[in-house]
Gaussian input, Z-matrix of N, CA and C with variables (Angstrom, degrees):
# hf/3-21g

backbone

0 1
 N
 C     1     B1
 C     2     B2     1     A1
 N     3     B3     2     A2     1     D1
 C     4     B4     3     A3     2     D2
 C     5     B5     4     A4     3     D3
 N     6     B6     5     A5     4     D4
 C     7     B7     6     A6     5     D5
 C     8     B8     7     A7     6     D6
 N     9     B9     8     A8     7     D7
 C    10    B10     9     A9     8     D8
 C    11    B11    10    A10     9     D9
 N    12    B12    11    A11    10    D10
 C    13    B13    12    A12    11    D11
 C    14    B14    13    A13    12    D12
 N    15    B15    14    A14    13    D13
 C    16    B16    15    A15    14    D14
 C    17    B17    16    A16    15    D15
 N    18    B18    17    A17    16    D16
 C    19    B19    18    A18    17    D17
 C    20    B20    19    A19    18    D18
 N    21    B21    20    A20    19    D19
 C    22    B22    21    A21    20    D20
 C    23    B23    22    A22    21    D21
 N    24    B24    23    A23    22    D22
 C    25    B25    24    A24    23    D23
 C    26    B26    25    A25    24    D24
 N    27    B27    26    A26    25    D25
 C    28    B28    27    A27    26    D26
 C    29    B29    28    A28    27    D27
 N    30    B30    29    A29    28    D28
 C    31    B31    30    A30    29    D29
 C    32    B32    31    A31    30    D30
 N    33    B33    32    A32    31    D31
 C    34    B34    33    A33    32    D32
 C    35    B35    34    A34    33    D33
 N    36    B36    35    A35    34    D34
 C    37    B37    36    A36    35    D35
 C    38    B38    37    A37    36    D36
 N    39    B39    38    A38    37    D37
 C    40    B40    39    A39    38    D38
 C    41    B41    40    A40    39    D39
 N    42    B42    41    A41    40    D40
 C    43    B43    42    A42    41    D41
 C    44    B44    43    A43    42    D42
 N    45    B45    44    A44    43    D43
 C    46    B46    45    A45    44    D44
 C    47    B47    46    A46    45    D45
 N    48    B48    47    A47    46    D46
 C    49    B49    48    A48    47    D47
 C    50    B50    49    A49    48    D48
 N    51    B51    50    A50    49    D49
 C    52    B52    51    A51    50    D50
 C    53    B53    52    A52    51    D51
 N    54    B54    53    A53    52    D52
 C    55    B55    54    A54    53    D53
 C    56    B56    55    A55    54    D54
 N    57    B57    56    A56    55    D55
 C    58    B58    57    A57    56    D56
 C    59    B59    58    A58    57    D57
 N    60    B60    59    A59    58    D58
 C    61    B61    60    A60    59    D59
 C    62    B62    61    A61    60    D60
 N    63    B63    62    A62    61    D61
 C    64    B64    63    A63    62    D62
 C    65    B65    64    A64    63    D63
 N    66    B66    65    A65    64    D64
 C    67    B67    66    A66    65    D65
 C    68    B68    67    A67    66    D66
 N    69    B69    68    A68    67    D67
 C    70    B70    69    A69    68    D68
 C    71    B71    70    A70    69    D69
 N    72    B72    71    A71    70    D70
 C    73    B73    72    A72    71    D71
 C    74    B74    73    A73    72    D72
 N    75    B75    74    A74    73    D73
 C    76    B76    75    A75    74    D74
 C    77    B77    76    A76    75    D75
 N    78    B78    77    A77    76    D76
 C    79    B79    78    A78    77    D77
 C    80    B80    79    A79    78    D78
 N    81    B81    80    A80    79    D79
 C    82    B82    81    A81    80    D80
 C    83    B83    82    A82    81    D81
 N    84    B84    83    A83    82    D82
 C    85    B85    84    A84    83    D83
 C    86    B86    85    A85    84    D84
 N    87    B87    86    A86    85    D85
 C    88    B88    87    A87    86    D86
 C    89    B89    88    A88    87    D87
 N    90    B90    89    A89    88    D88
 C    91    B91    90    A90    89    D89
 C    92    B92    91    A91    90    D90
 N    93    B93    92    A92    91    D91
 C    94    B94    93    A93    92    D92
 C    95    B95    94    A94    93    D93
 N    96    B96    95    A95    94    D94
 C    97    B97    96    A96    95    D95
 C    98    B98    97    A97    96    D96
 N    99    B99    98    A98    97    D97
 C   100   B100    99    A99    98    D98
 C   101   B101   100   A100    99    D99
 N   102   B102   101   A101   100   D100
 C   103   B103   102   A102   101   D101
 C   104   B104   103   A103   102   D102
 N   105   B105   104   A104   103   D103
 C   106   B106   105   A105   104   D104
 C   107   B107   106   A106   105   D105
 N   108   B108   107   A107   106   D106
 C   109   B109   108   A108   107   D107
 C   110   B110   109   A109   108   D108
 N   111   B111   110   A110   109   D109
 C   112   B112   111   A111   110   D110
 C   113   B113   112   A112   111   D111
 N   114   B114   113   A113   112   D112
 C   115   B115   114   A114   113   D113
 C   116   B116   115   A115   114   D114
 N   117   B117   116   A116   115   D115
 C   118   B118   117   A117   116   D116
 C   119   B119   118   A118   117   D117
 N   120   B120   119   A119   118   D118
 C   121   B121   120   A120   119   D119
 C   122   B122   121   A121   120   D120
 N   123   B123   122   A122   121   D121
 C   124   B124   123   A123   122   D122
 C   125   B125   124   A124   123   D123
 N   126   B126   125   A125   124   D124
 C   127   B127   126   A126   125   D125
 C   128   B128   127   A127   126   D126
 N   129   B129   128   A128   127   D127
 C   130   B130   129   A129   128   D128
 C   131   B131   130   A130   129   D129
 N   132   B132   131   A131   130   D130
 C   133   B133   132   A132   131   D131
 C   134   B134   133   A133   132   D132
 N   135   B135   134   A134   133   D133
 C   136   B136   135   A135   134   D134
 C   137   B137   136   A136   135   D135
 N   138   B138   137   A137   136   D136
 C   139   B139   138   A138   137   D137
 C   140   B140   139   A139   138   D138
 N   141   B141   140   A140   139   D139
 C   142   B142   141   A141   140   D140
 C   143   B143   142   A142   141   D141
 N   144   B144   143   A143   142   D142
 C   145   B145   144   A144   143   D143
 C   146   B146   145   A145   144   D144
 N   147   B147   146   A146   145   D145
 C   148   B148   147   A147   146   D146
 C   149   B149   148   A148   147   D147
 N   150   B150   149   A149   148   D148
 C   151   B151   150   A150   149   D149
 C   152   B152   151   A151   150   D150
 N   153   B153   152   A152   151   D151
 C   154   B154   153   A153   152   D152
 C   155   B155   154   A154   153   D153
 N   156   B156   155   A155   154   D154
 C   157   B157   156   A156   155   D155
 C   158   B158   157   A157   156   D156
 N   159   B159   158   A158   157   D157
 C   160   B160   159   A159   158   D158
 C   161   B161   160   A160   159   D159
 N   162   B162   161   A161   160   D160
 C   163   B163   162   A162   161   D161
 C   164   B164   163   A163   162   D162
 N   165   B165   164   A164   163   D163
 C   166   B166   165   A165   164   D164
 C   167   B167   166   A166   165   D165
 N   168   B168   167   A167   166   D166
 C   169   B169   168   A168   167   D167
 C   170   B170   169   A169   168   D168
 N   171   B171   170   A170   169   D169
 C   172   B172   171   A171   170   D170
 C   173   B173   172   A172   171   D171
 N   174   B174   173   A173   172   D172
 C   175   B175   174   A174   173   D173
 C   176   B176   175   A175   174   D174
 N   177   B177   176   A176   175   D175
 C   178   B178   177   A177   176   D176
 C   179   B179   178   A178   177   D177
 N   180   B180   179   A179   178   D178
 C   181   B181   180   A180   179   D179
 C   182   B182   181   A181   180   D180
 N   183   B183   182   A182   181   D181
 C   184   B184   183   A183   182   D182
 C   185   B185   184   A184   183   D183
 N   186   B186   185   A185   184   D184
 C   187   B187   186   A186   185   D185
 C   188   B188   187   A187   186   D186
 N   189   B189   188   A188   187   D187
 C   190   B190   189   A189   188   D188
 C   191   B191   190   A190   189   D189
 N   192   B192   191   A191   190   D190
 C   193   B193   192   A192   191   D191
 C   194   B194   193   A193   192   D192
 N   195   B195   194   A194   193   D193
 C   196   B196   195   A195   194   D194
 C   197   B197   196   A196   195   D195
 N   198   B198   197   A197   196   D196
 C   199   B199   198   A198   197   D197
 C   200   B200   199   A199   198   D198
 N   201   B201   200   A200   199   D199
 C   202   B202   201   A201   200   D200
 C   203   B203   202   A202   201   D201
 N   204   B204   203   A203   202   D202
 C   205   B205   204   A204   203   D203
 C   206   B206   205   A205   204   D204
 N   207   B207   206   A206   205   D205
 C   208   B208   207   A207   206   D206
 C   209   B209   208   A208   207   D207
 N   210   B210   209   A209   208   D208
 C   211   B211   210   A210   209   D209
 C   212   B212   211   A211   210   D210
 N   213   B213   212   A212   211   D211
 C   214   B214   213   A213   212   D212
 C   215   B215   214   A214   213   D213
 N   216   B216   215   A215   214   D214
 C   217   B217   216   A216   215   D215
 C   218   B218   217   A217   216   D216
 N   219   B219   218   A218   217   D217
 C   220   B220   219   A219   218   D218
 C   221   B221   220   A220   219   D219
 N   222   B222   221   A221   220   D220
 C   223   B223   222   A222   221   D221
 C   224   B224   223   A223   222   D222
 N   225   B225   224   A224   223   D223
 C   226   B226   225   A225   224   D224
 C   227   B227   226   A226   225   D225
 N   228   B228   227   A227   226   D226
 C   229   B229   228   A228   227   D227
 C   230   B230   229   A229   228   D228
 N   231   B231   230   A230   229   D229
 C   232   B232   231   A231   230   D230
 C   233   B233   232   A232   231   D231
 N   234   B234   233   A233   232   D232
 C   235   B235   234   A234   233   D233
 C   236   B236   235   A235   234   D234
 N   237   B237   236   A236   235   D235
 C   238   B238   237   A237   236   D236
 C   239   B239   238   A238   237   D237
 N   240   B240   239   A239   238   D238
 C   241   B241   240   A240   239   D239
 C   242   B242   241   A241   240   D240
 N   243   B243   242   A242   241   D241
 C   244   B244   243   A243   242   D242
 C   245   B245   244   A244   243   D243
 N   246   B246   245   A245   244   D244
 C   247   B247   246   A246   245   D245
 C   248   B248   247   A247   246   D246
 N   249   B249   248   A248   247   D247
 C   250   B250   249   A249   248   D248
 C   251   B251   250   A250   249   D249
 N   252   B252   251   A251   250   D250
 C   253   B253   252   A252   251   D251
 C   254   B254   253   A253   252   D252
 N   255   B255   254   A254   253   D253
 C   256   B256   255   A255   254   D254
 C   257   B257   256   A256   255   D255
 N   258   B258   257   A257   256   D256
 C   259   B259   258   A258   257   D257
 C   260   B260   259   A259   258   D258
 N   261   B261   260   A260   259   D259
 C   262   B262   261   A261   260   D260
 C   263   B263   262   A262   261   D261
 N   264   B264   263   A263   262   D262
 C   265   B265   264   A264   263   D263
 C   266   B266   265   A265   264   D264
 N   267   B267   266   A266   265   D265
 C   268   B268   267   A267   266   D266
 C   269   B269   268   A268   267   D267
 N   270   B270   269   A269   268   D268
 C   271   B271   270   A270   269   D269
 C   272   B272   271   A271   270   D270
 N   273   B273   272   A272   271   D271
 C   274   B274   273   A273   272   D272
 C   275   B275   274   A274   273   D273

   B1=1.4535
   B2=1.5084
   B3=1.3397
   B4=1.5024
   B5=1.4970
   B6=1.2968
   B7=1.4907
   B8=1.5455
   B9=1.3187
   B10=1.4434
   B11=1.5590
   B12=1.2933
   B13=1.5104
   B14=1.5322
   B15=1.3415
   B16=1.4751
   B17=1.5292
   B18=1.3588
   B19=1.4695
   B20=1.5246
   B21=1.3378
   B22=1.4388
   B23=1.5042
   B24=1.3547
   B25=1.4774
   B26=1.5275
   B27=1.3555
   B28=1.4385
   B29=1.5104
   B30=1.2881
   B31=1.4671
   B32=1.5407
   B33=1.3248
   B34=1.4544
   B35=1.5410
   B36=1.3155
   B37=1.4818
   B38=1.5411
   B39=1.3029
   B40=1.4775
   B41=1.5694
   B42=1.3174
   B43=1.4924
   B44=1.5365
   B45=1.3175
   B46=1.4619
   B47=1.5303
   B48=1.3065
   B49=1.4649
   B50=1.4784
   B51=1.3330
   B52=1.4646
   B53=1.5020
   B54=1.3280
   B55=1.4913
   B56=1.5201
   B57=1.3175
   B58=1.4492
   B59=1.5331
   B60=1.3431
   B61=1.4416
   B62=1.5482
   B63=1.3755
   B64=1.4546
   B65=1.5372
   B66=1.3259
   B67=1.4940
   B68=1.4915
   B69=1.3204
   B70=1.4690
   B71=1.5003
   B72=1.3184
   B73=1.4820
   B74=1.5086
   B75=1.3153
   B76=1.4792
   B77=1.5532
   B78=1.2971
   B79=1.4680
   B80=1.5000
   B81=1.3115
   B82=1.4442
   B83=1.5413
   B84=1.3282
   B85=1.4638
   B86=1.5030
   B87=1.3076
   B88=1.4931
   B89=1.5138
   B90=1.3218
   B91=1.4572
   B92=1.5440
   B93=1.3457
   B94=1.5015
   B95=1.5091
   B96=1.3223
   B97=1.4713
   B98=1.5565
   B99=1.3066
   B100=1.4620
   B101=1.5262
   B102=1.3138
   B103=1.4721
   B104=1.5114
   B105=1.3044
   B106=1.4793
   B107=1.5361
   B108=1.3114
   B109=1.4779
   B110=1.5328
   B111=1.3653
   B112=1.4418
   B113=1.5066
   B114=1.3593
   B115=1.4772
   B116=1.5307
   B117=1.2975
   B118=1.4587
   B119=1.5027
   B120=1.3356
   B121=1.4555
   B122=1.4865
   B123=1.3326
   B124=1.4660
   B125=1.5277
   B126=1.2828
   B127=1.4703
   B128=1.4832
   B129=1.3364
   B130=1.4610
   B131=1.5119
   B132=1.2835
   B133=1.4575
   B134=1.5183
   B135=1.3544
   B136=1.4463
   B137=1.4778
   B138=1.3386
   B139=1.4563
   B140=1.5225
   B141=1.3417
   B142=1.4704
   B143=1.5217
   B144=1.3012
   B145=1.4398
   B146=1.5181
   B147=1.3445
   B148=1.4489
   B149=1.5266
   B150=1.3154
   B151=1.4579
   B152=1.5413
   B153=1.3147
   B154=1.4895
   B155=1.5177
   B156=1.3060
   B157=1.4644
   B158=1.5282
   B159=1.3131
   B160=1.4750
   B161=1.4787
   B162=1.3341
   B163=1.4748
   B164=1.5087
   B165=1.3476
   B166=1.4652
   B167=1.5300
   B168=1.2985
   B169=1.4613
   B170=1.5455
   B171=1.2971
   B172=1.4548
   B173=1.5277
   B174=1.3159
   B175=1.4820
   B176=1.5250
   B177=1.3413
   B178=1.4448
   B179=1.5423
   B180=1.3119
   B181=1.4682
   B182=1.5241
   B183=1.3848
   B184=1.4496
   B185=1.5368
   B186=1.3362
   B187=1.4615
   B188=1.5146
   B189=1.3514
   B190=1.4608
   B191=1.5343
   B192=1.3228
   B193=1.4558
   B194=1.5421
   B195=1.3287
   B196=1.4443
   B197=1.5270
   B198=1.3145
   B199=1.4409
   B200=1.5367
   B201=1.3322
   B202=1.4788
   B203=1.5307
   B204=1.3490
   B205=1.4392
   B206=1.5505
   B207=1.2966
   B208=1.4297
   B209=1.5417
   B210=1.3187
   B211=1.4672
   B212=1.5733
   B213=1.2957
   B214=1.4699
   B215=1.5436
   B216=1.3379
   B217=1.4395
   B218=1.5345
   B219=1.3334
   B220=1.4820
   B221=1.5463
   B222=1.3498
   B223=1.4759
   B224=1.5189
   B225=1.3271
   B226=1.4802
   B227=1.5639
   B228=1.3069
   B229=1.4490
   B230=1.5444
   B231=1.3666
   B232=1.4166
   B233=1.5636
   B234=1.3245
   B235=1.4781
   B236=1.5225
   B237=1.3138
   B238=1.4861
   B239=1.5206
   B240=1.3453
   B241=1.4952
   B242=1.5092
   B243=1.3432
   B244=1.4576
   B245=1.5220
   B246=1.3170
   B247=1.4450
   B248=1.5427
   B249=1.3187
   B250=1.4619
   B251=1.5397
   B252=1.3383
   B253=1.4581
   B254=1.5425
   B255=1.3163
   B256=1.4912
   B257=1.4798
   B258=1.3416
   B259=1.4615
   B260=1.5170
   B261=1.3456
   B262=1.4580
   B263=1.5279
   B264=1.3107
   B265=1.5000
   B266=1.5017
   B267=1.3473
   B268=1.4450
   B269=1.4965
   B270=1.2984
   B271=1.4724
   B272=1.5372
   B273=1.3304
   B274=1.4361
   B275=1.4703
   A1=108.61
   A2=114.49
   A3=120.04
   A4=110.09
   A5=116.84
   A6=119.40
   A7=111.12
   A8=115.71
   A9=118.47
   A10=108.41
   A11=114.87
   A12=119.19
   A13=110.40
   A14=118.03
   A15=119.75
   A16=110.95
   A17=116.60
   A18=119.77
   A19=111.22
   A20=116.20
   A21=119.43
   A22=111.30
   A23=116.22
   A24=119.41
   A25=112.75
   A26=116.07
   A27=120.36
   A28=112.03
   A29=115.79
   A30=120.94
   A31=112.68
   A32=116.71
   A33=122.09
   A34=109.54
   A35=115.84
   A36=119.87
   A37=111.06
   A38=117.33
   A39=120.31
   A40=109.20
   A41=115.35
   A42=119.32
   A43=108.04
   A44=117.58
   A45=121.26
   A46=109.97
   A47=117.55
   A48=119.36
   A49=111.48
   A50=118.26
   A51=119.76
   A52=112.94
   A53=115.97
   A54=120.44
   A55=110.65
   A56=117.46
   A57=120.53
   A58=113.66
   A59=115.20
   A60=119.59
   A61=111.40
   A62=113.59
   A63=117.05
   A64=110.62
   A65=116.26
   A66=118.33
   A67=111.86
   A68=117.31
   A69=119.52
   A70=112.05
   A71=115.75
   A72=119.97
   A73=113.39
   A74=116.64
   A75=119.73
   A76=110.69
   A77=119.01
   A78=124.53
   A79=113.52
   A80=115.41
   A81=124.00
   A82=108.25
   A83=117.24
   A84=119.56
   A85=110.25
   A86=116.25
   A87=119.29
   A88=113.22
   A89=118.72
   A90=119.03
   A91=111.24
   A92=115.48
   A93=120.35
   A94=110.40
   A95=116.80
   A96=121.90
   A97=107.50
   A98=117.96
   A99=121.16
   A100=109.97
   A101=117.97
   A102=120.04
   A103=111.12
   A104=117.57
   A105=120.92
   A106=110.40
   A107=115.91
   A108=120.34
   A109=110.19
   A110=116.83
   A111=120.02
   A112=113.90
   A113=115.89
   A114=121.25
   A115=110.63
   A116=118.09
   A117=121.28
   A118=113.92
   A119=116.92
   A120=120.91
   A121=113.73
   A122=116.70
   A123=120.66
   A124=108.82
   A125=116.41
   A126=122.47
   A127=107.94
   A128=116.85
   A129=120.34
   A130=113.53
   A131=118.58
   A132=122.08
   A133=111.10
   A134=114.04
   A135=119.53
   A136=116.90
   A137=118.47
   A138=120.93
   A139=107.85
   A140=115.02
   A141=118.91
   A142=111.71
   A143=119.79
   A144=122.37
   A145=111.44
   A146=116.18
   A147=118.57
   A148=112.34
   A149=118.19
   A150=120.94
   A151=110.11
   A152=117.87
   A153=119.50
   A154=110.17
   A155=116.81
   A156=121.33
   A157=110.93
   A158=115.92
   A159=122.27
   A160=109.56
   A161=118.39
   A162=123.28
   A163=110.37
   A164=117.99
   A165=119.48
   A166=112.95
   A167=117.17
   A168=120.90
   A169=110.27
   A170=115.10
   A171=121.51
   A172=111.27
   A173=116.81
   A174=121.38
   A175=109.32
   A176=116.96
   A177=119.17
   A178=111.20
   A179=115.76
   A180=119.59
   A181=112.16
   A182=115.72
   A183=120.60
   A184=111.50
   A185=115.91
   A186=120.22
   A187=111.57
   A188=116.75
   A189=120.57
   A190=111.26
   A191=116.41
   A192=121.50
   A193=110.48
   A194=117.52
   A195=121.61
   A196=110.73
   A197=117.55
   A198=122.83
   A199=111.60
   A200=115.79
   A201=119.77
   A202=111.90
   A203=116.19
   A204=120.64
   A205=111.21
   A206=117.86
   A207=122.21
   A208=110.99
   A209=116.53
   A210=120.85
   A211=107.71
   A212=116.53
   A213=120.73
   A214=110.56
   A215=118.75
   A216=122.62
   A217=111.34
   A218=114.99
   A219=118.75
   A220=110.31
   A221=115.63
   A222=120.48
   A223=109.15
   A224=115.89
   A225=119.61
   A226=109.78
   A227=116.53
   A228=120.24
   A229=111.86
   A230=114.53
   A231=120.28
   A232=110.24
   A233=115.51
   A234=119.10
   A235=111.07
   A236=116.74
   A237=119.96
   A238=111.17
   A239=114.90
   A240=118.18
   A241=111.72
   A242=115.80
   A243=118.84
   A244=110.94
   A245=118.49
   A246=121.41
   A247=110.57
   A248=114.91
   A249=119.65
   A250=110.42
   A251=114.69
   A252=119.44
   A253=109.90
   A254=116.25
   A255=120.63
   A256=112.13
   A257=117.01
   A258=122.04
   A259=112.95
   A260=115.75
   A261=124.66
   A262=113.57
   A263=113.47
   A264=118.76
   A265=107.07
   A266=116.96
   A267=121.85
   A268=109.19
   A269=116.50
   A270=120.68
   A271=110.13
   A272=116.63
   A273=121.09
   A274=115.89
   D1=135.28
   D2=-179.13
   D3=-79.84
   D4=133.73
   D5=179.40
   D6=-66.80
   D7=148.31
   D8=177.38
   D9=-103.04
   D10=173.02
   D11=-176.32
   D12=-58.39
   D13=-41.52
   D14=-176.65
   D15=-64.53
   D16=-41.59
   D17=178.62
   D18=-62.44
   D19=-40.89
   D20=179.58
   D21=-66.60
   D22=-44.29
   D23=177.03
   D24=-59.88
   D25=-41.15
   D26=176.39
   D27=-59.31
   D28=-42.93
   D29=179.34
   D30=-67.95
   D31=-38.17
   D32=175.73
   D33=-61.10
   D34=-45.95
   D35=-178.95
   D36=-67.04
   D37=-35.94
   D38=177.27
   D39=-65.37
   D40=-41.27
   D41=179.20
   D42=-64.55
   D43=-40.36
   D44=-178.92
   D45=-63.88
   D46=-39.61
   D47=177.79
   D48=-63.70
   D49=-39.71
   D50=176.04
   D51=-65.49
   D52=-41.49
   D53=178.91
   D54=-62.14
   D55=-38.49
   D56=178.55
   D57=-60.61
   D58=-33.53
   D59=177.67
   D60=-61.50
   D61=-44.06
   D62=-178.85
   D63=-73.42
   D64=-34.79
   D65=176.44
   D66=-62.00
   D67=-39.88
   D68=177.53
   D69=-69.47
   D70=-41.95
   D71=179.85
   D72=-63.21
   D73=-42.91
   D74=-172.79
   D75=-107.69
   D76=-1.52
   D77=178.60
   D78=53.54
   D79=46.45
   D80=178.95
   D81=-140.00
   D82=136.11
   D83=174.71
   D84=-67.68
   D85=144.57
   D86=-176.48
   D87=-62.14
   D88=-36.93
   D89=-179.15
   D90=-64.51
   D91=-38.38
   D92=176.74
   D93=-67.94
   D94=-42.64
   D95=-179.82
   D96=-61.75
   D97=-49.34
   D98=-172.92
   D99=-65.57
   D100=-38.43
   D101=176.21
   D102=-60.01
   D103=-44.77
   D104=179.21
   D105=-68.53
   D106=-40.81
   D107=179.32
   D108=-59.07
   D109=-48.55
   D110=-178.52
   D111=-67.41
   D112=-26.62
   D113=177.88
   D114=-79.78
   D115=-5.19
   D116=-179.64
   D117=80.40
   D118=18.18
   D119=-178.70
   D120=-88.02
   D121=-5.48
   D122=179.18
   D123=-118.82
   D124=124.21
   D125=177.45
   D126=-82.11
   D127=117.64
   D128=-176.95
   D129=-105.98
   D130=0.39
   D131=-179.83
   D132=-56.50
   D133=120.11
   D134=179.53
   D135=81.05
   D136=-7.51
   D137=179.22
   D138=-109.70
   D139=96.02
   D140=-178.17
   D141=-68.99
   D142=-23.88
   D143=174.08
   D144=-55.20
   D145=-46.79
   D146=-179.12
   D147=-65.31
   D148=-38.22
   D149=177.57
   D150=-67.77
   D151=-42.54
   D152=178.37
   D153=-66.75
   D154=-40.42
   D155=178.41
   D156=-57.04
   D157=-48.92
   D158=178.29
   D159=-59.34
   D160=-40.41
   D161=-179.54
   D162=-64.12
   D163=-44.20
   D164=175.33
   D165=-63.68
   D166=-36.17
   D167=175.55
   D168=-60.39
   D169=-46.87
   D170=179.44
   D171=-64.42
   D172=-42.74
   D173=-179.92
   D174=-62.21
   D175=-45.82
   D176=-179.61
   D177=-63.22
   D178=-43.50
   D179=177.94
   D180=-58.62
   D181=-43.71
   D182=-179.55
   D183=-67.00
   D184=-40.77
   D185=179.90
   D186=-66.91
   D187=-36.32
   D188=177.37
   D189=-66.15
   D190=-38.09
   D191=176.09
   D192=-64.98
   D193=-45.74
   D194=176.11
   D195=-58.66
   D196=-43.84
   D197=176.68
   D198=-57.02
   D199=-51.25
   D200=178.54
   D201=-56.62
   D202=-43.73
   D203=-178.58
   D204=-65.83
   D205=-40.31
   D206=-179.83
   D207=-68.78
   D208=-41.49
   D209=178.94
   D210=-64.75
   D211=-43.63
   D212=179.98
   D213=-63.42
   D214=-42.39
   D215=178.09
   D216=-62.91
   D217=-43.37
   D218=-178.42
   D219=-68.08
   D220=-37.13
   D221=177.65
   D222=-63.79
   D223=-43.92
   D224=-179.17
   D225=-64.14
   D226=-44.20
   D227=178.85
   D228=-59.89
   D229=-44.59
   D230=179.63
   D231=-61.50
   D232=-45.87
   D233=179.15
   D234=-61.10
   D235=-40.89
   D236=178.34
   D237=-63.31
   D238=-43.63
   D239=177.75
   D240=-61.57
   D241=-41.97
   D242=-179.95
   D243=-65.54
   D244=-35.05
   D245=178.32
   D246=-67.60
   D247=-42.54
   D248=179.74
   D249=-62.71
   D250=-41.98
   D251=179.52
   D252=-65.81
   D253=-44.91
   D254=179.89
   D255=-63.56
   D256=-33.36
   D257=177.50
   D258=-83.59
   D259=1.59
   D260=-178.73
   D261=58.18
   D262=33.56
   D263=177.67
   D264=-81.03
   D265=-36.53
   D266=176.30
   D267=-127.13
   D268=158.28
   D269=179.34
   D270=-76.35
   D271=140.20
   D272=-177.35
   D273=-89.93

């Protein structure tokens, strides 16, 4: 089953809630943390929080990309439908 916009938004918000827990605990914004993590500046050996935090960052990033793609696809479909209706190819 293909996810809908509401499901994706719900998942994004859930990921954001998890990210906020780590931000409060370590007093660092997730985007800054993830940048340092990916650059290898953070030693994560033995600290499962850091690994989970990075996972939530990646999940949120992937969900936001999926959201943008779905919105773009829906917008394109709507524009095509409007063009077909305007050209009287299909009934409005």
